[in-house]
N, C-alpha and C positions, 0 to 999 in steps of 0.2 A: 439534556446533554447533547453536545455537538457531535456530529459524525463527519468523517471524511471518507468517501468511498472512491476508490481508484480502480477502474476497469482497464484491463490491458491484455495483450497477447505477448508471448515471449518472442524475442527476435529469432530469426530463422536458425541462427547458429548456437542457440542456448537450449540444451536438452532439459526436459522436465526434472529428471533426477538431480542434475547439477543445480538447477534453480531451487529445488526443495532443500538441498543441503545448504545453499547460501541463505535461504530464509531462516532455517532452523538455527544455524550457527552465527549469522551476522545480522541480517535485516530485522528479524523478529525481536531479538534481544535489544538491539539499538533503539527501535521505535518504542518498545515497551518501557525502556528506561527513561524516556523523555518526561520531564516533570508534568506536563499538561496531558499526557496520554494515560488513560485509565485502562485501556485494553487494545490489543492489536490482534486482528484475525485475518487469515488469508484463506479464501475459498477457491478451490479449483472447480470451475464450472463444467458440468458434465452434460447438461441438456437445457432446453428451453421449450416453452409452449409452442413456439413457431417452428421448432426443429432446427433453427439457425442459432448459432452461438457466436456473435460477433466478437466477443471477448473470451479469453480462456481463464482469467483469474480476476477475482474481486478482493481487493484489500479493504478492510473495514477498520478504521481507527476511531475508537471511542475517546472523545476529547473533552476534558472538563471545561476548557476555555479556548475557543478557536482563535481569539486575538492573541492570547499568550503563546499558543502554538505557532502562529504565523510570525509574531513579532520577536519571539525569543527562541523557542526550540528549533524552528526551521532555519534559523540563522547561525546556529552553532557550527564550529568547524567539523565536528563529527557528522552532523546531518548533511552538510555540504559535501563532504567526502562520500557519504552514502549516495547522494544524488548523482555524483560523477560516476560511480560504479554501477548503480542501478539503471541509469538512463540508457546505456547501450544494450542492456539485457532485454529491453521491452520495446514494443511498438504499438501503435494504435491506442495510445493511452487516453483515457477520459477521466478527469478528476472532478468529483462533485463534493460539495460541502453543504451541510444542512443541520437542522435542529430536530431532535427526537420529538415526535408528536405523541406517541403512545408507547 
C-alpha cells in the first residue's frame, strides 16, 4: 500500500487548538472520503531522538493507488479548495510518497 507522509509546522498565526478543530471537522473527513484513501492519520510530534523537532505535525495518508490519488482525487474541486485553505495554515512543509515495505 502506498503512503503519503506530509511533515510541517503551523504558520505563526495558527494556534494548535484552532488547527485541531479544523482537522477534526474539515480536513480529516475530506481526506478520509477520497476514493483512493484507505485511512488518514495526523500525528502531533512531541519529541525526537536528537531533541530537535523540525516539524510539528506528520500527516500520514494510506493510499490504495498513488496514481489514482494524484490523477483523480487530488484534482477534484473539493481537494483543490482544501489546498487553498490549508496552504496558508502551514509552513516548512515536506511531502514524501512511498510504498509500504512491511
